[in-house]
Predicted model as a PDB file, atoms N, CA, C, CB and O in Angstrom, pLDDT in the B-factor column:
MODEL        1                                                                  
ATOM      1  N   MET A   1     159.626 119.704  34.885  1.00 90.00           N  
ATOM      2  CA  MET A   1     158.935 120.900  34.010  1.00 90.00           C  
ATOM      3  C   MET A   1     157.894 121.152  34.522  1.00 90.00           C  
ATOM      4  CB  MET A   1     158.621 120.707  32.613  1.00 90.00           C  
ATOM      5  O   MET A   1     156.908 120.806  33.870  1.00 90.00           O  
ATOM      6  N   PRO A   2     157.628 121.889  35.957  1.00 97.00           N  
ATOM      7  CA  PRO A   2     156.360 122.264  36.452  1.00 97.00           C  
ATOM      8  C   PRO A   2     155.724 123.414  35.362  1.00 97.00           C  
ATOM      9  CB  PRO A   2     156.552 122.844  38.034  1.00 97.00           C  
ATOM     10  O   PRO A   2     156.275 124.354  34.791  1.00 97.00           O  
ATOM     11  N   HIS A   3     154.463 122.969  35.333  1.00 98.00           N  
ATOM     12  CA  HIS A   3     153.502 123.941  34.723  1.00 98.00           C  
ATOM     13  C   HIS A   3     152.309 124.251  35.561  1.00 98.00           C  
ATOM     14  CB  HIS A   3     153.017 123.433  33.421  1.00 98.00           C  
ATOM     15  O   HIS A   3     151.585 123.362  36.011  1.00 98.00           O  
ATOM     16  N   VAL A   4     152.092 125.652  35.787  1.00 98.00           N  
ATOM     17  CA  VAL A   4     150.951 125.710  36.671  1.00 98.00           C  
ATOM     18  C   VAL A   4     149.952 126.614  35.788  1.00 98.00           C  
ATOM     19  CB  VAL A   4     151.338 126.355  38.217  1.00 98.00           C  
ATOM     20  O   VAL A   4     150.283 127.674  35.257  1.00 98.00           O  
ATOM     21  N   ASP A   5     148.634 126.004  35.715  1.00 97.00           N  
ATOM     22  CA  ASP A   5     147.698 126.621  35.143  1.00 97.00           C  
ATOM     23  C   ASP A   5     146.526 127.330  35.836  1.00 97.00           C  
ATOM     24  CB  ASP A   5     147.315 125.818  34.409  1.00 97.00           C  
ATOM     25  O   ASP A   5     145.623 126.604  36.252  1.00 97.00           O  
ATOM     26  N   ILE A   6     146.436 128.516  35.994  1.00 98.00           N  
ATOM     27  CA  ILE A   6     145.536 129.364  36.850  1.00 98.00           C  
ATOM     28  C   ILE A   6     144.418 129.609  36.089  1.00 98.00           C  
ATOM     29  CB  ILE A   6     146.127 130.669  37.325  1.00 98.00           C  
ATOM     30  O   ILE A   6     144.463 130.105  34.963  1.00 98.00           O  
ATOM     31  N   LYS A   7     143.222 129.215  36.777  1.00 98.00           N  
ATOM     32  CA  LYS A   7     141.921 129.511  36.126  1.00 98.00           C  
ATOM     33  C   LYS A   7     141.258 130.337  37.197  1.00 98.00           C  
ATOM     34  CB  LYS A   7     141.043 128.169  35.690  1.00 98.00           C  
ATOM     35  O   LYS A   7     141.184 129.993  38.377  1.00 98.00           O  
ATOM     36  N   CYS A   8     140.741 131.547  36.648  1.00 98.00           N  
ATOM     37  CA  CYS A   8     140.058 132.447  37.745  1.00 98.00           C  
ATOM     38  C   CYS A   8     138.915 133.132  36.768  1.00 98.00           C  
ATOM     39  CB  CYS A   8     141.239 133.709  38.569  1.00 98.00           C  
ATOM     40  O   CYS A   8     138.887 133.112  35.538  1.00 98.00           O  
ATOM     41  N   PHE A   9     137.967 133.752  37.697  1.00 98.00           N  
ATOM     42  CA  PHE A   9     137.244 134.876  37.097  1.00 98.00           C  
ATOM     43  C   PHE A   9     138.147 136.017  36.466  1.00 98.00           C  
ATOM     44  CB  PHE A   9     136.361 135.480  38.170  1.00 98.00           C  
ATOM     45  O   PHE A   9     139.258 136.335  36.890  1.00 98.00           O  
ATOM     46  N   PRO A  10     137.531 136.547  35.450  1.00 98.00           N  
ATOM     47  CA  PRO A  10     138.217 137.849  34.913  1.00 98.00           C  
ATOM     48  C   PRO A  10     138.719 138.883  35.847  1.00 98.00           C  
ATOM     49  CB  PRO A  10     137.303 138.560  34.070  1.00 98.00           C  
ATOM     50  O   PRO A  10     137.953 139.360  36.685  1.00 98.00           O  
ATOM     51  N   ARG A  11     140.001 139.277  35.758  1.00 96.00           N  
ATOM     52  CA  ARG A  11     140.465 140.265  36.495  1.00 96.00           C  
ATOM     53  C   ARG A  11     141.155 141.416  35.549  1.00 96.00           C  
ATOM     54  CB  ARG A  11     141.394 139.651  37.511  1.00 96.00           C  
ATOM     55  O   ARG A  11     141.569 141.192  34.411  1.00 96.00           O  
ATOM     56  N   SER A  12     141.198 142.415  36.072  1.00 96.00           N  
ATOM     57  CA  SER A  12     141.780 143.567  35.215  1.00 96.00           C  
ATOM     58  C   SER A  12     143.218 143.725  35.628  1.00 96.00           C  
ATOM     59  CB  SER A  12     140.978 144.995  35.417  1.00 96.00           C  
ATOM     60  O   SER A  12     143.601 144.694  36.283  1.00 96.00           O  
ATOM     61  N   LEU A  13     143.967 142.797  35.249  1.00 97.00           N  
ATOM     62  CA  LEU A  13     145.407 142.822  35.649  1.00 97.00           C  
ATOM     63  C   LEU A  13     146.211 143.431  34.476  1.00 97.00           C  
ATOM     64  CB  LEU A  13     145.949 141.335  36.010  1.00 97.00           C  
ATOM     65  O   LEU A  13     146.029 143.022  33.329  1.00 97.00           O  
ATOM     66  N   THR A  14     146.998 144.295  34.728  1.00 98.00           N  
ATOM     67  CA  THR A  14     148.133 144.869  33.629  1.00 98.00           C  
ATOM     68  C   THR A  14     149.174 143.651  33.446  1.00 98.00           C  
ATOM     69  CB  THR A  14     149.057 146.400  34.257  1.00 98.00           C  
ATOM     70  O   THR A  14     149.394 142.669  34.156  1.00 98.00           O  
ATOM     71  N   ASP A  15     149.639 144.012  32.429  1.00 97.00           N  
ATOM     72  CA  ASP A  15     150.809 143.020  32.091  1.00 97.00           C  
ATOM     73  C   ASP A  15     151.876 142.989  33.347  1.00 97.00           C  
ATOM     74  CB  ASP A  15     151.630 143.539  30.624  1.00 97.00           C  
ATOM     75  O   ASP A  15     152.425 141.938  33.679  1.00 97.00           O  
ATOM     76  N   GLU A  16     152.114 144.237  34.009  1.00 98.00           N  
ATOM     77  CA  GLU A  16     153.034 144.097  35.046  1.00 98.00           C  
ATOM     78  C   GLU A  16     152.726 143.315  36.162  1.00 98.00           C  
ATOM     79  CB  GLU A  16     153.341 145.226  35.477  1.00 98.00           C  
ATOM     80  O   GLU A  16     153.559 142.685  36.814  1.00 98.00           O  
ATOM     81  N   GLN A  17     151.341 143.366  36.411  1.00 98.00           N  
ATOM     82  CA  GLN A  17     150.733 142.551  37.453  1.00 98.00           C  
ATOM     83  C   GLN A  17     150.763 140.991  37.158  1.00 98.00           C  
ATOM     84  CB  GLN A  17     149.283 143.018  37.637  1.00 98.00           C  
ATOM     85  O   GLN A  17     150.908 140.095  37.990  1.00 98.00           O  
ATOM     86  N   LYS A  18     150.621 140.889  36.017  1.00 98.00           N  
ATOM     87  CA  LYS A  18     150.566 139.346  35.598  1.00 98.00           C  
ATOM     88  C   LYS A  18     152.107 138.704  35.665  1.00 98.00           C  
ATOM     89  CB  LYS A  18     149.920 139.191  33.916  1.00 98.00           C  
ATOM     90  O   LYS A  18     152.379 137.600  36.138  1.00 98.00           O  
ATOM     91  N   THR A  19     152.994 139.593  35.119  1.00 98.00           N  
ATOM     92  CA  THR A  19     154.416 139.260  35.331  1.00 98.00           C  
ATOM     93  C   THR A  19     154.744 139.192  36.787  1.00 98.00           C  
ATOM     94  CB  THR A  19     155.322 140.273  34.656  1.00 98.00           C  
ATOM     95  O   THR A  19     155.586 138.375  37.159  1.00 98.00           O  
ATOM     96  N   ALA A  20     154.190 139.928  37.585  1.00 98.00           N  
ATOM     97  CA  ALA A  20     154.562 139.679  39.117  1.00 98.00           C  
ATOM     98  C   ALA A  20     154.069 138.571  39.796  1.00 98.00           C  
ATOM     99  CB  ALA A  20     154.149 140.724  39.931  1.00 98.00           C  
ATOM    100  O   ALA A  20     154.576 137.966  40.741  1.00 98.00           O  
ATOM    101  N   LEU A  21     152.820 138.336  39.095  1.00 98.00           N  
ATOM    102  CA  LEU A  21     152.116 137.023  39.635  1.00 98.00           C  
ATOM    103  C   LEU A  21     152.877 135.872  39.488  1.00 98.00           C  
ATOM    104  CB  LEU A  21     150.831 136.719  38.967  1.00 98.00           C  
ATOM    105  O   LEU A  21     153.124 135.108  40.421  1.00 98.00           O  
ATOM    106  N   ALA A  22     153.375 135.680  37.991  1.00 98.00           N  
ATOM    107  CA  ALA A  22     154.330 134.629  37.599  1.00 98.00           C  
ATOM    108  C   ALA A  22     155.501 134.495  38.345  1.00 98.00           C  
ATOM    109  CB  ALA A  22     154.728 134.787  36.329  1.00 98.00           C  
ATOM    110  O   ALA A  22     155.921 133.372  38.623  1.00 98.00           O  
ATOM    111  N   ALA A  23     156.143 135.627  38.744  1.00 98.00           N  
ATOM    112  CA  ALA A  23     157.343 135.500  39.300  1.00 98.00           C  
ATOM    113  C   ALA A  23     157.085 134.954  40.745  1.00 98.00           C  
ATOM    114  CB  ALA A  23     158.094 136.818  39.237  1.00 98.00           C  
ATOM    115  O   ALA A  23     157.755 134.018  41.182  1.00 98.00           O  
ATOM    116  N   ASP A  24     156.115 135.548  41.462  1.00 98.00           N  
ATOM    117  CA  ASP A  24     155.835 134.937  42.839  1.00 98.00           C  
ATOM    118  C   ASP A  24     155.532 133.438  42.651  1.00 98.00           C  
ATOM    119  CB  ASP A  24     154.569 135.675  43.587  1.00 98.00           C  
ATOM    120  O   ASP A  24     156.121 132.652  43.394  1.00 98.00           O  
ATOM    121  N   ILE A  25     154.720 132.993  41.783  1.00 98.00           N  
ATOM    122  CA  ILE A  25     154.319 131.547  41.737  1.00 98.00           C  
ATOM    123  C   ILE A  25     155.730 130.853  41.279  1.00 98.00           C  
ATOM    124  CB  ILE A  25     152.962 131.246  40.609  1.00 98.00           C  
ATOM    125  O   ILE A  25     156.089 129.791  41.788  1.00 98.00           O  
ATOM    126  N   THR A  26     156.365 131.406  40.460  1.00 98.00           N  
ATOM    127  CA  THR A  26     157.780 130.638  40.003  1.00 98.00           C  
ATOM    128  C   THR A  26     158.625 130.402  41.116  1.00 98.00           C  
ATOM    129  CB  THR A  26     158.688 131.472  38.958  1.00 98.00           C  
ATOM    130  O   THR A  26     159.234 129.346  41.286  1.00 98.00           O  
ATOM    131  N   GLU A  27     158.676 131.616  42.058  1.00 98.00           N  
ATOM    132  CA  GLU A  27     159.549 131.483  43.257  1.00 98.00           C  
ATOM    133  C   GLU A  27     159.245 130.394  44.143  1.00 98.00           C  
ATOM    134  CB  GLU A  27     159.517 132.661  44.037  1.00 98.00           C  
ATOM    135  O   GLU A  27     160.108 129.623  44.563  1.00 98.00           O  
ATOM    136  N   VAL A  28     157.995 130.322  44.437  1.00 98.00           N  
ATOM    137  CA  VAL A  28     157.433 129.300  45.311  1.00 98.00           C  
ATOM    138  C   VAL A  28     157.609 127.720  44.583  1.00 98.00           C  
ATOM    139  CB  VAL A  28     155.782 129.723  45.580  1.00 98.00           C  
ATOM    140  O   VAL A  28     157.869 126.753  45.299  1.00 98.00           O  
ATOM    141  N   ILE A  29     157.471 127.609  43.393  1.00 98.00           N  
ATOM    142  CA  ILE A  29     157.798 126.169  42.684  1.00 98.00           C  
ATOM    143  C   ILE A  29     159.333 126.027  42.798  1.00 98.00           C  
ATOM    144  CB  ILE A  29     157.309 126.083  40.958  1.00 98.00           C  
ATOM    145  O   ILE A  29     159.767 124.904  43.055  1.00 98.00           O  
ATOM    146  N   ILE A  30     160.220 127.079  42.630  1.00 98.00           N  
ATOM    147  CA  ILE A  30     161.543 126.588  42.765  1.00 98.00           C  
ATOM    148  C   ILE A  30     161.953 126.247  44.218  1.00 98.00           C  
ATOM    149  CB  ILE A  30     162.461 127.580  42.202  1.00 98.00           C  
ATOM    150  O   ILE A  30     162.768 125.352  44.439  1.00 98.00           O  
ATOM    151  N   ARG A  31     161.412 126.929  45.148  1.00 98.00           N  
ATOM    152  CA  ARG A  31     161.700 126.690  46.469  1.00 98.00           C  
ATOM    153  C   ARG A  31     161.044 125.375  47.007  1.00 98.00           C  
ATOM    154  CB  ARG A  31     161.281 127.863  47.241  1.00 98.00           C  
ATOM    155  O   ARG A  31     161.572 124.831  47.976  1.00 98.00           O  
ATOM    156  N   HIS A  32     160.009 124.871  46.482  1.00 98.00           N  
ATOM    157  CA  HIS A  32     159.310 123.735  46.979  1.00 98.00           C  
ATOM    158  C   HIS A  32     159.764 122.556  46.296  1.00 98.00           C  
ATOM    159  CB  HIS A  32     157.874 123.874  46.850  1.00 98.00           C  
ATOM    160  O   HIS A  32     159.952 121.531  46.951  1.00 98.00           O  
ATOM    161  N   LEU A  33     159.982 122.582  44.934  1.00 98.00           N  
ATOM    162  CA  LEU A  33     160.137 121.624  43.864  1.00 98.00           C  
ATOM    163  C   LEU A  33     161.651 121.575  43.382  1.00 98.00           C  
ATOM    164  CB  LEU A  33     159.168 122.007  42.676  1.00 98.00           C  
ATOM    165  O   LEU A  33     162.007 120.762  42.529  1.00 98.00           O  
ATOM    166  N   GLN A  34     162.438 122.391  43.907  1.00 97.00           N  
ATOM    167  CA  GLN A  34     163.909 122.457  43.544  1.00 97.00           C  
ATOM    168  C   GLN A  34     163.874 122.478  41.941  1.00 97.00           C  
ATOM    169  CB  GLN A  34     164.821 121.101  44.184  1.00 97.00           C  
ATOM    170  O   GLN A  34     164.636 121.726  41.333  1.00 97.00           O  
ATOM    171  N   SER A  35     163.049 123.283  41.283  1.00 97.00           N  
ATOM    172  CA  SER A  35     163.146 123.483  39.837  1.00 97.00           C  
ATOM    173  C   SER A  35     164.008 124.638  39.620  1.00 97.00           C  
ATOM    174  CB  SER A  35     161.788 123.686  39.167  1.00 97.00           C  
ATOM    175  O   SER A  35     164.355 125.396  40.526  1.00 97.00           O  
ATOM    176  N   LYS A  36     164.374 124.764  38.285  1.00 97.00           N  
ATOM    177  CA  LYS A  36     165.151 125.927  37.842  1.00 97.00           C  
ATOM    178  C   LYS A  36     163.933 126.926  37.228  1.00 97.00           C  
ATOM    179  CB  LYS A  36     166.410 125.454  36.645  1.00 97.00           C  
ATOM    180  O   LYS A  36     162.897 126.537  36.689  1.00 97.00           O  
ATOM    181  N   ASP A  37     164.289 128.119  37.427  1.00 97.00           N  
ATOM    182  CA  ASP A  37     163.534 129.138  36.829  1.00 97.00           C  
ATOM    183  C   ASP A  37     163.018 128.938  35.316  1.00 97.00           C  
ATOM    184  CB  ASP A  37     164.352 130.311  36.913  1.00 97.00           C  
ATOM    185  O   ASP A  37     161.878 129.245  34.968  1.00 97.00           O  
ATOM    186  N   SER A  38     163.923 128.426  34.517  1.00 97.00           N  
ATOM    187  CA  SER A  38     163.802 128.189  33.065  1.00 97.00           C  
ATOM    188  C   SER A  38     163.008 126.933  32.976  1.00 97.00           C  
ATOM    189  CB  SER A  38     165.213 128.068  32.308  1.00 97.00           C  
ATOM    190  O   SER A  38     162.592 126.649  31.852  1.00 97.00           O  
ATOM    191  N   SER A  39     162.728 126.145  33.939  1.00 98.00           N  
ATOM    192  CA  SER A  39     161.847 124.949  34.004  1.00 98.00           C  
ATOM    193  C   SER A  39     160.215 125.328  34.240  1.00 98.00           C  
ATOM    194  CB  SER A  39     162.407 124.007  35.246  1.00 98.00           C  
ATOM    195  O   SER A  39     159.324 124.502  34.040  1.00 98.00           O  
ATOM    196  N   VAL A  40     160.011 126.486  34.622  1.00 98.00           N  
ATOM    197  CA  VAL A  40     158.767 126.575  35.206  1.00 98.00           C  
ATOM    198  C   VAL A  40     157.992 127.519  34.094  1.00 98.00           C  
ATOM    199  CB  VAL A  40     158.859 127.184  36.782  1.00 98.00           C  
ATOM    200  O   VAL A  40     158.529 128.485  33.553  1.00 98.00           O  
ATOM    201  N   SER A  41     156.661 127.086  33.847  1.00 98.00           N  
ATOM    202  CA  SER A  41     155.645 127.847  32.994  1.00 98.00           C  
ATOM    203  C   SER A  41     154.452 128.238  33.702  1.00 98.00           C  
ATOM    204  CB  SER A  41     155.204 127.055  31.829  1.00 98.00           C  
ATOM    205  O   SER A  41     153.950 127.382  34.430  1.00 98.00           O  
ATOM    206  N   VAL A  42     153.977 129.220  33.634  1.00 98.00           N  
ATOM    207  CA  VAL A  42     152.684 129.636  34.305  1.00 98.00           C  
ATOM    208  C   VAL A  42     151.709 130.202  33.222  1.00 98.00           C  
ATOM    209  CB  VAL A  42     152.961 130.763  35.463  1.00 98.00           C  
ATOM    210  O   VAL A  42     152.091 131.076  32.444  1.00 98.00           O  
ATOM    211  N   ALA A  43     150.596 129.751  33.190  1.00 98.00           N  
ATOM    212  CA  ALA A  43     149.356 130.323  32.381  1.00 98.00           C  
ATOM    213  C   ALA A  43     148.263 130.745  33.227  1.00 98.00           C  
ATOM    214  CB  ALA A  43     148.762 129.294  31.404  1.00 98.00           C  
ATOM    215  O   ALA A  43     147.935 130.078  34.208  1.00 98.00           O  
ATOM    216  N   LEU A  44     147.682 131.818  32.900  1.00 98.00           N  
ATOM    217  CA  LEU A  44     146.565 132.512  33.333  1.00 98.00           C  
ATOM    218  C   LEU A  44     145.276 132.647  32.459  1.00 98.00           C  
ATOM    219  CB  LEU A  44     147.015 133.727  33.619  1.00 98.00           C  
ATOM    220  O   LEU A  44     145.179 133.504  31.581  1.00 98.00           O  
ATOM    221  N   ASN A  45     144.340 131.788  32.743  1.00 98.00           N  
ATOM    222  CA  ASN A  45     143.311 131.652  31.968  1.00 98.00           C  
ATOM    223  C   ASN A  45     141.864 132.151  32.670  1.00 98.00           C  
ATOM    224  CB  ASN A  45     143.340 130.230  31.564  1.00 98.00           C  
ATOM    225  O   ASN A  45     141.301 131.524  33.568  1.00 98.00           O  
ATOM    226  N   GLU A  46     141.441 133.242  32.155  1.00 98.00           N  
ATOM    227  CA  GLU A  46     140.285 133.767  32.824  1.00 98.00           C  
ATOM    228  C   GLU A  46     139.047 133.038  32.226  1.00 98.00           C  
ATOM    229  CB  GLU A  46     140.197 135.345  32.658  1.00 98.00           C  
ATOM    230  O   GLU A  46     138.977 132.766  31.027  1.00 98.00           O  
ATOM    231  N   VAL A  47     138.100 132.745  33.104  1.00 98.00           N  
ATOM    232  CA  VAL A  47     136.848 132.038  32.703  1.00 98.00           C  
ATOM    233  C   VAL A  47     135.858 132.947  33.425  1.00 98.00           C  
ATOM    234  CB  VAL A  47     136.756 130.386  33.156  1.00 98.00           C  
ATOM    235  O   VAL A  47     135.947 133.373  34.576  1.00 98.00           O  
ATOM    236  N   GLU A  48     134.800 133.181  32.434  1.00 98.00           N  
ATOM    237  CA  GLU A  48     133.726 133.853  32.704  1.00 98.00           C  
ATOM    238  C   GLU A  48     132.853 133.191  33.874  1.00 98.00           C  
ATOM    239  CB  GLU A  48     133.025 133.997  31.468  1.00 98.00           C  
ATOM    240  O   GLU A  48     132.775 131.963  33.836  1.00 98.00           O  
ATOM    241  N   PRO A  49     132.245 133.804  34.821  1.00 98.00           N  
ATOM    242  CA  PRO A  49     131.475 133.031  35.951  1.00 98.00           C  
ATOM    243  C   PRO A  49     130.468 132.209  35.442  1.00 98.00           C  
ATOM    244  CB  PRO A  49     130.811 133.927  36.952  1.00 98.00           C  
ATOM    245  O   PRO A  49     130.227 131.207  36.114  1.00 98.00           O  
ATOM    246  N   GLU A  50     129.770 132.396  34.344  1.00 98.00           N  
ATOM    247  CA  GLU A  50     128.797 131.512  33.851  1.00 98.00           C  
ATOM    248  C   GLU A  50     129.412 130.263  33.123  1.00 98.00           C  
ATOM    249  CB  GLU A  50     127.897 132.275  32.940  1.00 98.00           C  
ATOM    250  O   GLU A  50     128.700 129.332  32.747  1.00 98.00           O  
ATOM    251  N   ALA A  51     130.634 130.290  32.963  1.00 98.00           N  
ATOM    252  CA  ALA A  51     131.341 129.066  32.343  1.00 98.00           C  
ATOM    253  C   ALA A  51     132.014 128.303  33.424  1.00 98.00           C  
ATOM    254  CB  ALA A  51     132.426 129.472  31.240  1.00 98.00           C  
ATOM    255  O   ALA A  51     132.521 127.241  33.062  1.00 98.00           O  
ATOM    256  N   TRP A  52     132.119 128.610  34.623  1.00 98.00           N  
ATOM    257  CA  TRP A  52     132.909 127.995  35.680  1.00 98.00           C  
ATOM    258  C   TRP A  52     132.401 126.715  35.935  1.00 98.00           C  
ATOM    259  CB  TRP A  52     132.936 128.767  36.913  1.00 98.00           C  
ATOM    260  O   TRP A  52     133.189 125.827  36.259  1.00 98.00           O  
ATOM    261  N   GLN A  53     130.941 126.438  35.817  1.00 98.00           N  
ATOM    262  CA  GLN A  53     130.696 125.140  36.084  1.00 98.00           C  
ATOM    263  C   GLN A  53     131.403 124.145  35.219  1.00 98.00           C  
ATOM    264  CB  GLN A  53     129.364 124.955  36.027  1.00 98.00           C  
ATOM    265  O   GLN A  53     131.906 123.184  35.799  1.00 98.00           O  
ATOM    266  N   ALA A  54     131.501 124.215  34.131  1.00 98.00           N  
ATOM    267  CA  ALA A  54     132.344 123.345  33.250  1.00 98.00           C  
ATOM    268  C   ALA A  54     133.721 123.094  33.766  1.00 98.00           C  
ATOM    269  CB  ALA A  54     132.469 123.949  31.895  1.00 98.00           C  
ATOM    270  O   ALA A  54     134.262 122.006  33.565  1.00 98.00           O  
ATOM    271  N   VAL A  55     134.373 124.153  34.491  1.00 98.00           N  
ATOM    272  CA  VAL A  55     135.825 123.976  35.060  1.00 98.00           C  
ATOM    273  C   VAL A  55     135.640 122.967  36.283  1.00 98.00           C  
ATOM    274  CB  VAL A  55     136.541 125.517  35.595  1.00 98.00           C  
ATOM    275  O   VAL A  55     136.359 121.979  36.429  1.00 98.00           O  
ATOM    276  N   TRP A  56     134.597 123.318  37.149  1.00 98.00           N  
ATOM    277  CA  TRP A  56     134.171 122.468  38.204  1.00 98.00           C  
ATOM    278  C   TRP A  56     134.002 120.971  37.767  1.00 98.00           C  
ATOM    279  CB  TRP A  56     132.882 123.007  38.751  1.00 98.00           C  
ATOM    280  O   TRP A  56     134.607 120.052  38.320  1.00 98.00           O  
ATOM    281  N   ASP A  57     133.167 120.816  36.773  1.00 98.00           N  
ATOM    282  CA  ASP A  57     132.919 119.468  36.431  1.00 98.00           C  
ATOM    283  C   ASP A  57     133.765 118.616  35.859  1.00 98.00           C  
ATOM    284  CB  ASP A  57     132.041 119.415  35.758  1.00 98.00           C  
ATOM    285  O   ASP A  57     133.724 117.406  36.080  1.00 98.00           O  
ATOM    286  N   LYS A  58     134.794 119.307  34.896  1.00 97.00           N  
ATOM    287  CA  LYS A  58     135.737 118.615  33.999  1.00 97.00           C  
ATOM    288  C   LYS A  58     137.083 118.642  34.691  1.00 97.00           C  
ATOM    289  CB  LYS A  58     135.811 119.292  32.558  1.00 97.00           C  
ATOM    290  O   LYS A  58     137.895 117.773  34.373  1.00 97.00           O  
ATOM    291  N   GLU A  59     137.438 119.628  35.689  1.00 97.00           N  
ATOM    292  CA  GLU A  59     138.875 119.773  36.206  1.00 97.00           C  
ATOM    293  C   GLU A  59     138.923 119.482  37.758  1.00 97.00           C  
ATOM    294  CB  GLU A  59     139.447 121.299  35.908  1.00 97.00           C  
ATOM    295  O   GLU A  59     139.872 118.915  38.298  1.00 97.00           O  
ATOM    296  N   ILE A  60     137.918 119.882  38.345  1.00 98.00           N  
ATOM    297  CA  ILE A  60     137.923 119.921  39.762  1.00 98.00           C  
ATOM    298  C   ILE A  60     137.567 118.588  40.364  1.00 98.00           C  
ATOM    299  CB  ILE A  60     137.003 120.960  40.237  1.00 98.00           C  
ATOM    300  O   ILE A  60     138.351 117.811  40.909  1.00 98.00           O  
ATOM    301  N   VAL A  61     136.024 118.405  40.154  1.00 97.00           N  
ATOM    302  CA  VAL A  61     135.580 117.138  40.588  1.00 97.00           C  
ATOM    303  C   VAL A  61     136.376 115.931  40.268  1.00 97.00           C  
ATOM    304  CB  VAL A  61     134.355 116.952  40.108  1.00 97.00           C  
ATOM    305  O   VAL A  61     136.691 115.248  41.243  1.00 97.00           O  
ATOM    306  N   PRO A  62     136.762 115.532  39.111  1.00 98.00           N  
ATOM    307  CA  PRO A  62     137.608 114.555  38.819  1.00 98.00           C  
ATOM    308  C   PRO A  62     138.935 114.431  39.634  1.00 98.00           C  
ATOM    309  CB  PRO A  62     137.856 114.694  37.517  1.00 98.00           C  
ATOM    310  O   PRO A  62     139.439 113.323  39.819  1.00 98.00           O  
ATOM    311  N   GLN A  63     139.400 115.379  40.038  1.00 96.00           N  
ATOM    312  CA  GLN A  63     140.696 115.417  40.537  1.00 96.00           C  
ATOM    313  C   GLN A  63     140.405 115.631  42.260  1.00 96.00           C  
ATOM    314  CB  GLN A  63     141.614 116.709  39.721  1.00 96.00           C  
ATOM    315  O   GLN A  63     141.399 115.677  42.984  1.00 96.00           O  
ATOM    316  N   MET A  64     139.265 115.735  42.775  1.00 97.00           N  
ATOM    317  CA  MET A  64     139.178 116.024  44.278  1.00 97.00           C  
ATOM    318  C   MET A  64     140.080 115.298  44.985  1.00 97.00           C  
ATOM    319  CB  MET A  64     137.886 115.753  44.865  1.00 97.00           C  
ATOM    320  O   MET A  64     140.764 115.947  45.775  1.00 97.00           O  
ATOM    321  N   ALA A  65     140.282 114.055  44.913  1.00 97.00           N  
ATOM    322  CA  ALA A  65     141.024 113.192  45.604  1.00 97.00           C  
ATOM    323  C   ALA A  65     142.342 113.627  45.774  1.00 97.00           C  
ATOM    324  CB  ALA A  65     140.994 112.009  45.053  1.00 97.00           C  
ATOM    325  O   ALA A  65     142.930 113.563  46.854  1.00 97.00           O  
ATOM    326  N   ARG A  66     142.918 114.153  44.542  1.00 97.00           N  
ATOM    327  CA  ARG A  66     144.404 114.454  44.414  1.00 97.00           C  
ATOM    328  C   ARG A  66     144.668 115.803  44.741  1.00 97.00           C  
ATOM    329  CB  ARG A  66     144.947 114.198  43.041  1.00 97.00           C  
ATOM    330  O   ARG A  66     145.832 116.204  44.735  1.00 97.00           O  
ATOM    331  N   LEU A  67     143.657 116.608  45.047  1.00 97.00           N  
ATOM    332  CA  LEU A  67     143.909 118.230  45.190  1.00 97.00           C  
ATOM    333  C   LEU A  67     144.533 118.101  46.607  1.00 97.00           C  
ATOM    334  CB  LEU A  67     142.365 119.378  45.114  1.00 97.00           C  
ATOM    335  O   LEU A  67     144.170 117.446  47.584  1.00 97.00           O  
ATOM    336  N   ILE A  68     145.674 119.004  46.393  1.00 96.00           N  
ATOM    337  CA  ILE A  68     146.342 119.232  47.867  1.00 96.00           C  
ATOM    338  C   ILE A  68     145.754 120.369  48.587  1.00 96.00           C  
ATOM    339  CB  ILE A  68     147.919 119.533  47.793  1.00 96.00           C  
ATOM    340  O   ILE A  68     145.973 120.470  49.794  1.00 96.00           O  
ATOM    341  N   LYS A  69     145.012 121.255  47.961  1.00 96.00           N  
ATOM    342  CA  LYS A  69     144.139 122.282  48.571  1.00 96.00           C  
ATOM    343  C   LYS A  69     142.792 122.217  47.780  1.00 96.00           C  
ATOM    344  CB  LYS A  69     144.821 123.781  48.505  1.00 96.00           C  
ATOM    345  O   LYS A  69     142.708 122.510  46.588  1.00 96.00           O  
ATOM    346  N   LYS A  70     141.676 121.778  48.611  1.00 96.00           N  
ATOM    347  CA  LYS A  70     140.350 121.770  48.141  1.00 96.00           C  
ATOM    348  C   LYS A  70     139.884 123.144  48.147  1.00 96.00           C  
ATOM    349  CB  LYS A  70     139.474 120.891  48.934  1.00 96.00           C  
ATOM    350  O   LYS A  70     140.383 124.057  48.804  1.00 96.00           O  
ATOM    351  N   PRO A  71     138.696 123.235  47.215  1.00 97.00           N  
ATOM    352  CA  PRO A  71     137.850 124.595  47.466  1.00 97.00           C  
ATOM    353  C   PRO A  71     136.887 124.464  48.601  1.00 97.00           C  
ATOM    354  CB  PRO A  71     136.971 125.021  46.167  1.00 97.00           C  
ATOM    355  O   PRO A  71     136.417 123.395  48.990  1.00 97.00           O  
ATOM    356  N   GLY A  72     136.641 125.620  49.086  1.00 96.00           N  
ATOM    357  CA  GLY A  72     135.638 125.677  50.234  1.00 96.00           C  
ATOM    358  C   GLY A  72     134.337 125.881  49.740  1.00 96.00           C  
ATOM    359  O   GLY A  72     133.499 126.359  50.505  1.00 96.00           O  
ATOM    360  N   TYR A  73     134.020 125.582  48.532  1.00 95.00           N  
ATOM    361  CA  TYR A  73     132.664 125.632  48.061  1.00 95.00           C  
ATOM    362  C   TYR A  73     132.358 124.580  47.140  1.00 95.00           C  
ATOM    363  CB  TYR A  73     132.375 126.873  47.450  1.00 95.00           C  
ATOM    364  O   TYR A  73     133.285 123.923  46.665  1.00 95.00           O  
ATOM    365  N   SER A  74     131.111 124.330  46.815  1.00 92.00           N  
ATOM    366  CA  SER A  74     130.688 123.238  46.018  1.00 92.00           C  
ATOM    367  C   SER A  74     129.610 123.870  45.127  1.00 92.00           C  
ATOM    368  CB  SER A  74     130.171 121.994  46.889  1.00 92.00           C  
ATOM    369  O   SER A  74     129.002 124.897  45.429  1.00 92.00           O  
ATOM    370  N   MET A  75     129.414 123.102  43.907  1.00 90.00           N  
ATOM    371  CA  MET A  75     128.435 123.586  42.960  1.00 90.00           C  
ATOM    372  C   MET A  75     127.224 122.668  42.827  1.00 90.00           C  
ATOM    373  CB  MET A  75     129.076 123.765  41.629  1.00 90.00           C  
ATOM    374  O   MET A  75     126.311 122.959  42.055  1.00 90.00           O  
TER     375      MET A  75                                                      
ENDMDL                                                                          
END                                                                             
């Protein structure tokens, strides 16, 4: 049951663009993890820039050794 949780700065995405993003991500998950479409869930959580430090401290830094794609920035 793959679940993808995307955190990003606020974007002005329409519902159609969000649906397209989820469909693209789902396609990649299905291809690489041999999951079923019905097993994949995708969340899009917009985080204000001034709140990003908390994401960095609580979610990125503790997982740094396990990240399969590390960020090219530091805080």
